[in-house]
Each structure stands twice: as structure tokens, then as C-alpha cells.
TORKOL-4160 file (C-alpha; in steps of 0.2 Angstrom, whole numbers, padded with zeros to 4 digits, m for minus):
253
<pt num="1" X="0000" Y="0000" Z="0000"/>
<pt num="2" X="0014" Y="0012" Z="0004"/>
<pt num="3" X="0022" Y="0010" Z="m0013"/>
<pt num="4" X="0007" Y="0017" Z="m0022"/>
<pt num="5" X="0000" Y="0031" Z="m0011"/>
<pt num="6" X="m0004" Y="0043" Z="m0024"/>
<pt num="7" X="m0017" Y="0032" Z="m0034"/>
<pt num="8" X="m0024" Y="0025" Z="m0018"/>
<pt num="9" X="m0028" Y="0042" Z="m0011"/>
<pt num="10" X="m0036" Y="0048" Z="m0027"/>
<pt num="11" X="m0046" Y="0031" Z="m0028"/>
<pt num="12" X="m0053" Y="0034" Z="m0011"/>
<pt num="13" X="m0059" Y="0051" Z="m0016"/>
<pt num="14" X="m0065" Y="0045" Z="m0033"/>
<pt num="15" X="m0075" Y="0031" Z="m0025"/>
<pt num="16" X="m0082" Y="0043" Z="m0013"/>
<pt num="17" X="m0087" Y="0056" Z="m0025"/>
<pt num="18" X="m0091" Y="0046" Z="m0041"/>
<pt num="19" X="m0094" Y="0029" Z="m0034"/>
<pt num="20" X="m0107" Y="0033" Z="m0022"/>
<pt num="21" X="m0113" Y="0047" Z="m0034"/>
<pt num="22" X="m0120" Y="0050" Z="m0051"/>
<pt num="23" X="m0128" Y="0064" Z="m0061"/>
<pt num="24" X="m0144" Y="0066" Z="m0070"/>
<pt num="25" X="m0152" Y="0079" Z="m0080"/>
<pt num="26" X="m0169" Y="0083" Z="m0072"/>
<pt num="27" X="m0179" Y="0099" Z="m0070"/>
<pt num="28" X="m0178" Y="0110" Z="m0055"/>
<pt num="29" X="m0189" Y="0104" Z="m0040"/>
<pt num="30" X="m0198" Y="0114" Z="m0028"/>
<pt num="31" X="m0194" Y="0102" Z="m0014"/>
<pt num="32" X="m0178" Y="0092" Z="m0015"/>
<pt num="33" X="m0177" Y="0075" Z="m0006"/>
<pt num="34" X="m0164" Y="0081" Z="0006"/>
<pt num="35" X="m0168" Y="0095" Z="0019"/>
<pt num="36" X="m0157" Y="0110" Z="0022"/>
<pt num="37" X="m0143" Y="0105" Z="0034"/>
<pt num="38" X="m0144" Y="0087" Z="0030"/>
<pt num="39" X="m0128" Y="0077" Z="0036"/>
<pt num="40" X="m0124" Y="0060" Z="0029"/>
<pt num="41" X="m0109" Y="0049" Z="0036"/>
<pt num="42" X="m0103" Y="0035" Z="0025"/>
<pt num="43" X="m0090" Y="0022" Z="0028"/>
<pt num="44" X="m0078" Y="0016" Z="0014"/>
<pt num="45" X="m0070" Y="m0001" Z="0013"/>
<pt num="46" X="m0057" Y="m0006" Z="m0001"/>
<pt num="47" X="m0059" Y="m0025" Z="m0001"/>
<pt num="48" X="m0056" Y="m0031" Z="0017"/>
<pt num="49" X="m0048" Y="m0014" Z="0022"/>
<pt num="50" X="m0058" Y="m0001" Z="0031"/>
<pt num="51" X="m0051" Y="0014" Z="0022"/>
<pt num="52" X="m0060" Y="0030" Z="0026"/>
<pt num="53" X="m0075" Y="0040" Z="0032"/>
<pt num="54" X="m0084" Y="0053" Z="0022"/>
<pt num="55" X="m0096" Y="0066" Z="0029"/>
<pt num="56" X="m0108" Y="0075" Z="0017"/>
<pt num="57" X="m0118" Y="0091" Z="0021"/>
<pt num="58" X="m0130" Y="0101" Z="0011"/>
<pt num="59" X="m0134" Y="0119" Z="0014"/>
<pt num="60" X="m0148" Y="0129" Z="0005"/>
<pt num="61" X="m0145" Y="0147" Z="m0002"/>
<pt num="62" X="m0158" Y="0157" Z="m0011"/>
<pt num="63" X="m0151" Y="0153" Z="m0028"/>
<pt num="64" X="m0141" Y="0137" Z="m0025"/>
<pt num="65" X="m0136" Y="0122" Z="m0014"/>
<pt num="66" X="m0119" Y="0121" Z="m0006"/>
<pt num="67" X="m0113" Y="0103" Z="m0004"/>
<pt num="68" X="m0098" Y="0099" Z="0006"/>
<pt num="69" X="m0088" Y="0083" Z="0009"/>
<pt num="70" X="m0075" Y="0079" Z="0022"/>
<pt num="71" X="m0065" Y="0064" Z="0018"/>
<pt num="72" X="m0053" Y="0057" Z="0031"/>
<pt num="73" X="m0043" Y="0041" Z="0031"/>
<pt num="74" X="m0045" Y="0028" Z="0045"/>
<pt num="75" X="m0037" Y="0012" Z="0051"/>
<pt num="76" X="m0021" Y="0005" Z="0041"/>
<pt num="77" X="m0023" Y="0019" Z="0028"/>
<pt num="78" X="m0022" Y="0032" Z="0041"/>
<pt num="79" X="m0006" Y="0025" Z="0048"/>
<pt num="80" X="0003" Y="0024" Z="0032"/>
<pt num="81" X="m0004" Y="0038" Z="0021"/>
<pt num="82" X="m0016" Y="0050" Z="0031"/>
<pt num="83" X="m0029" Y="0058" Z="0021"/>
<pt num="84" X="m0039" Y="0074" Z="0026"/>
<pt num="85" X="m0048" Y="0081" Z="0011"/>
<pt num="86" X="m0062" Y="0094" Z="0009"/>
<pt num="87" X="m0072" Y="0096" Z="m0006"/>
<pt num="88" X="m0086" Y="0109" Z="m0010"/>
<pt num="89" X="m0099" Y="0110" Z="m0024"/>
<pt num="90" X="m0111" Y="0125" Z="m0028"/>
<pt num="91" X="m0126" Y="0119" Z="m0038"/>
<pt num="92" X="m0137" Y="0131" Z="m0046"/>
<pt num="93" X="m0155" Y="0128" Z="m0043"/>
<pt num="94" X="m0163" Y="0134" Z="m0060"/>
<pt num="95" X="m0156" Y="0127" Z="m0071"/>
<pt num="96" X="m0149" Y="0113" Z="m0061"/>
<pt num="97" X="m0131" Y="0113" Z="m0065"/>
<pt num="98" X="m0114" Y="0115" Z="m0056"/>
<pt num="99" X="m0107" Y="0133" Z="m0055"/>
<pt num="100" X="m0091" Y="0129" Z="m0044"/>
<pt num="101" X="m0082" Y="0115" Z="m0038"/>
<pt num="102" X="m0066" Y="0115" Z="m0027"/>
<pt num="103" X="m0054" Y="0103" Z="m0017"/>
<pt num="104" X="m0043" Y="0106" Z="m0003"/>
<pt num="105" X="m0034" Y="0089" Z="m0001"/>
<pt num="106" X="m0020" Y="0085" Z="0012"/>
<pt num="107" X="m0014" Y="0067" Z="0008"/>
<pt num="108" X="0003" Y="0062" Z="0016"/>
<pt num="109" X="0015" Y="0075" Z="0012"/>
<pt num="110" X="0005" Y="0082" Z="m0003"/>
<pt num="111" X="m0006" Y="0097" Z="m0003"/>
<pt num="112" X="m0018" Y="0100" Z="m0017"/>
<pt num="113" X="m0029" Y="0116" Z="m0018"/>
<pt num="114" X="m0040" Y="0120" Z="m0033"/>
<pt num="115" X="m0056" Y="0127" Z="m0039"/>
<pt num="116" X="m0066" Y="0125" Z="m0055"/>
<pt num="117" X="m0079" Y="0138" Z="m0060"/>
<pt num="118" X="m0091" Y="0136" Z="m0074"/>
<pt num="119" X="m0095" Y="0150" Z="m0086"/>
<pt num="120" X="m0109" Y="0142" Z="m0097"/>
<pt num="121" X="m0113" Y="0159" Z="m0106"/>
<pt num="122" X="m0095" Y="0157" Z="m0113"/>
<pt num="123" X="m0095" Y="0138" Z="m0114"/>
<pt num="124" X="m0080" Y="0138" Z="m0104"/>
<pt num="125" X="m0074" Y="0131" Z="m0087"/>
<pt num="126" X="m0058" Y="0138" Z="m0078"/>
<pt num="127" X="m0049" Y="0126" Z="m0067"/>
<pt num="128" X="m0038" Y="0136" Z="m0055"/>
<pt num="129" X="m0024" Y="0125" Z="m0048"/>
<pt num="130" X="m0019" Y="0136" Z="m0034"/>
<pt num="131" X="m0005" Y="0124" Z="m0027"/>
<pt num="132" X="0004" Y="0125" Z="m0044"/>
<pt num="133" X="m0001" Y="0143" Z="m0048"/>
<pt num="134" X="m0008" Y="0138" Z="m0065"/>
<pt num="135" X="m0025" Y="0137" Z="m0074"/>
<pt num="136" X="m0033" Y="0125" Z="m0086"/>
<pt num="137" X="m0047" Y="0130" Z="m0098"/>
<pt num="138" X="m0060" Y="0117" Z="m0101"/>
<pt num="139" X="m0072" Y="0119" Z="m0116"/>
<pt num="140" X="m0090" Y="0115" Z="m0110"/>
<pt num="141" X="m0097" Y="0104" Z="m0124"/>
<pt num="142" X="m0112" Y="0097" Z="m0114"/>
<pt num="143" X="m0125" Y="0105" Z="m0103"/>
<pt num="144" X="m0131" Y="0103" Z="m0090"/>
<pt num="145" X="m0116" Y="0097" Z="m0080"/>
<pt num="146" X="m0112" Y="0090" Z="m0063"/>
<pt num="147" X="m0096" Y="0089" Z="m0054"/>
<pt num="148" X="m0090" Y="0075" Z="m0043"/>
<pt num="149" X="m0097" Y="0084" Z="m0028"/>
<pt num="150" X="m0114" Y="0086" Z="m0033"/>
<pt num="151" X="m0118" Y="0069" Z="m0041"/>
<pt num="152" X="m0125" Y="0061" Z="m0026"/>
<pt num="153" X="m0138" Y="0074" Z="m0025"/>
<pt num="154" X="m0143" Y="0074" Z="m0043"/>
<pt num="155" X="m0145" Y="0055" Z="m0042"/>
<pt num="156" X="m0157" Y="0057" Z="m0028"/>
<pt num="157" X="m0169" Y="0070" Z="m0037"/>
<pt num="158" X="m0185" Y="0064" Z="m0045"/>
<pt num="159" X="m0192" Y="0047" Z="m0046"/>
<pt num="160" X="m0186" Y="0030" Z="m0053"/>
<pt num="161" X="m0195" Y="0015" Z="m0060"/>
<pt num="162" X="m0188" Y="m0001" Z="m0067"/>
<pt num="163" X="m0180" Y="0002" Z="m0084"/>
<pt num="164" X="m0178" Y="0021" Z="m0082"/>
<pt num="165" X="m0161" Y="0027" Z="m0089"/>
<pt num="166" X="m0152" Y="0044" Z="m0085"/>
<pt num="167" X="m0137" Y="0051" Z="m0094"/>
<pt num="168" X="m0122" Y="0055" Z="m0083"/>
<pt num="169" X="m0112" Y="0071" Z="m0088"/>
<pt num="170" X="m0099" Y="0077" Z="m0076"/>
<pt num="171" X="m0083" Y="0087" Z="m0075"/>
<pt num="172" X="m0069" Y="0078" Z="m0067"/>
<pt num="173" X="m0051" Y="0086" Z="m0066"/>
<pt num="174" X="m0050" Y="0094" Z="m0084"/>
<pt num="175" X="m0062" Y="0082" Z="m0093"/>
<pt num="176" X="m0080" Y="0079" Z="m0096"/>
<pt num="177" X="m0085" Y="0061" Z="m0093"/>
<pt num="178" X="m0101" Y="0053" Z="m0098"/>
<pt num="179" X="m0111" Y="0037" Z="m0093"/>
<pt num="180" X="m0128" Y="0030" Z="m0091"/>
<pt num="181" X="m0138" Y="0025" Z="m0075"/>
<pt num="182" X="m0151" Y="0012" Z="m0076"/>
<pt num="183" X="m0164" Y="0007" Z="m0063"/>
<pt num="184" X="m0163" Y="m0012" Z="m0063"/>
<pt num="185" X="m0175" Y="m0017" Z="m0049"/>
<pt num="186" X="m0185" Y="m0010" Z="m0034"/>
<pt num="187" X="m0188" Y="m0022" Z="m0019"/>
<pt num="188" X="m0185" Y="m0024" Z="m0001"/>
<pt num="189" X="m0167" Y="m0026" Z="0005"/>
<pt num="190" X="m0158" Y="m0025" Z="0022"/>
<pt num="191" X="m0142" Y="m0015" Z="0023"/>
<pt num="192" X="m0135" Y="m0014" Z="0041"/>
<pt num="193" X="m0137" Y="m0004" Z="0052"/>
<pt num="194" X="m0153" Y="0000" Z="0043"/>
<pt num="195" X="m0169" Y="m0011" Z="0045"/>
<pt num="196" X="m0177" Y="m0019" Z="0030"/>
<pt num="197" X="m0184" Y="m0006" Z="0018"/>
<pt num="198" X="m0189" Y="m0004" Z="m0001"/>
<pt num="199" X="m0174" Y="0001" Z="m0011"/>
<pt num="200" X="m0170" Y="0007" Z="m0029"/>
<pt num="201" X="m0156" Y="m0003" Z="m0037"/>
<pt num="202" X="m0146" Y="0007" Z="m0050"/>
<pt num="203" X="m0133" Y="0001" Z="m0061"/>
<pt num="204" X="m0121" Y="0013" Z="m0070"/>
<pt num="205" X="m0108" Y="0011" Z="m0084"/>
<pt num="206" X="m0097" Y="0023" Z="m0093"/>
<pt num="207" X="m0102" Y="0028" Z="m0111"/>
<pt num="208" X="m0093" Y="0034" Z="m0127"/>
<pt num="209" X="m0075" Y="0040" Z="m0125"/>
<pt num="210" X="m0076" Y="0038" Z="m0106"/>
<pt num="211" X="m0080" Y="0019" Z="m0108"/>
<pt num="212" X="m0064" Y="0018" Z="m0119"/>
<pt num="213" X="m0053" Y="0025" Z="m0106"/>
<pt num="214" X="m0061" Y="0020" Z="m0090"/>
<pt num="215" X="m0067" Y="0003" Z="m0086"/>
<pt num="216" X="m0078" Y="m0002" Z="m0071"/>
<pt num="217" X="m0096" Y="m0002" Z="m0065"/>
<pt num="218" X="m0106" Y="0005" Z="m0051"/>
<pt num="219" X="m0121" Y="m0002" Z="m0042"/>
<pt num="220" X="m0130" Y="0010" Z="m0029"/>
<pt num="221" X="m0145" Y="0007" Z="m0018"/>
<pt num="222" X="m0157" Y="0022" Z="m0014"/>
<pt num="223" X="m0172" Y="0021" Z="m0002"/>
<pt num="224" X="m0188" Y="0021" Z="m0012"/>
<pt num="225" X="m0196" Y="0035" Z="m0001"/>
<pt num="226" X="m0196" Y="0054" Z="0000"/>
<pt num="227" X="m0177" Y="0055" Z="0006"/>
<pt num="228" X="m0169" Y="0044" Z="m0007"/>
<pt num="229" X="m0155" Y="0040" Z="0005"/>
<pt num="230" X="m0140" Y="0031" Z="m0002"/>
<pt num="231" X="m0139" Y="0016" Z="0009"/>
<pt num="232" X="m0125" Y="0006" Z="m0001"/>
<pt num="233" X="m0114" Y="0008" Z="m0016"/>
<pt num="234" X="m0102" Y="m0004" Z="m0024"/>
<pt num="235" X="m0089" Y="0002" Z="m0036"/>
<pt num="236" X="m0079" Y="m0011" Z="m0046"/>
<pt num="237" X="m0064" Y="m0006" Z="m0057"/>
<pt num="238" X="m0046" Y="m0012" Z="m0061"/>
<pt num="239" X="m0039" Y="m0007" Z="m0043"/>
<pt num="240" X="m0052" Y="m0018" Z="m0035"/>
<pt num="241" X="m0069" Y="m0015" Z="m0026"/>
<pt num="242" X="m0075" Y="m0001" Z="m0015"/>
<pt num="243" X="m0090" Y="m0004" Z="m0004"/>
<pt num="244" X="m0098" Y="0012" Z="0003"/>
<pt num="245" X="m0111" Y="0011" Z="0017"/>
<pt num="246" X="m0122" Y="0024" Z="0025"/>
<pt num="247" X="m0118" Y="0025" Z="0043"/>
<pt num="248" X="m0130" Y="0039" Z="0049"/>
<pt num="249" X="m0141" Y="0052" Z="0043"/>
<pt num="250" X="m0146" Y="0069" Z="0051"/>
<pt num="251" X="m0160" Y="0072" Z="0052"/>
<pt num="252" X="m0165" Y="0054" Z="0055"/>
<pt num="253" X="m0176" Y="0046" Z="0042"/>
């Protein structure tokens, strides 16, 4: 594990943000499934290794939602390569799309600080890499877009029925990645520590150029109720399997 700290740290963040989460193009909703101030705590396991804990918060502003994630390593990972990462995402309400995404990551001896702002009127995103004092300019060829911080909340919006499909369009680093999410089943399941309840099972695959460069698949289970809580997600790709489990939700469901 120590020999490959950089990819491992990035994989935890990727699993947390794009494994448990997906985007979907849906119209604005007068009442979103999550309440203002909601806090979700998720546990992340990499195979048999308990790797990290992530805490999501959602804060409502007049014209946008502000989503934040604190990702911190635990167990063996924390001993050999401590991770203390903060991510933020500002999601415009109408139209529903990302307008800013940022990272402040402390991973071992590395520090990464950056922000991406989306200028849809100019069809351009500017990624400000503060740590390196340089910028990337990203053409916006698709709209609407999510970032890897807002995807969880986009997936939870709206309703799902078996057979429904939604496009995935997300900016990650300096690229736009695409995929498709499909509702494959709705039925009762038990995911500890939660009692048995009806859940929506969604299977996700990359599409187009993204599928050529990035292999893997994601399965995620959301509660089939007003909250659409992400009880469990499994991300399988070339580095192994990440299992992501919801530990607690405030307010309680």
C-alpha cells in the first residue's frame, strides 16, 4: 500500500465522489429530497480494508445548494498515508447545474488546492490549480453538467421506476466524462445498520469515449421514499472493489 500512495488516495476520493454518486439531467424541483442542513456519514471499505469515512452536508442558499464533503482516512490507511480532504460544490437551482467545484486535499505530504468555475454563457470552465499557480481552460461541450461533488444529490432527485435510464455528464479534473444510469430493480433489502426497507437498485456504466478510457461499473441502492437515502454503493474497477455504506443520517429518516 505504501508503494502506491498517490493512486490509492485519489481512488478513495473517486470512489467517494463518483462511486457513491451520479448525475442526472432533471428539471428543478420545488422540494428536493434532502432537507437544508442534512448530514450523511458514509463508511468506505477497499476490499477487506476499512479505508475512510466521508461526511456530506447540504446547505440551501436562495439561488443554489452548497454541498460539502469531508473525507478522512481511517485504520491502516491512516497509519501509512493519512488523508484529510475537503471538497465543495455549488449547484445552481434553476437550471440545475454545477457553477463551482473545489478541493482542498491533504494526503501524506502532498497538498492540493484548486477550484473550477463554470461559465456556461462562454461555454468555458476555468480550473484554477492554486497549489501549482496555473489554470486549465475546459471547453463546455455538454450541458447541464455536474461535478464529482454534486452527483450524489442529482441522483437522488426525481423518481425512478424499473427500466428508467439517465445520462451522466460530469466534469472531473479537466475532462467531461459521460455514462448512463439504469434502474434495474425495486424491492426490499436489508443493509446494516438500517432495517429492511424498499430500495431502488441502479446500475451505472461509462459511455462513449469515457468507456474507452475508464473501465468499471457501479451499483447503488437508494431508499424508495421521500429522502432517497444512499444506503449502499459498490464500485468495481481495475484497482479492486470499493464498498460504501451509509452509517448515519441527520435528520434521521
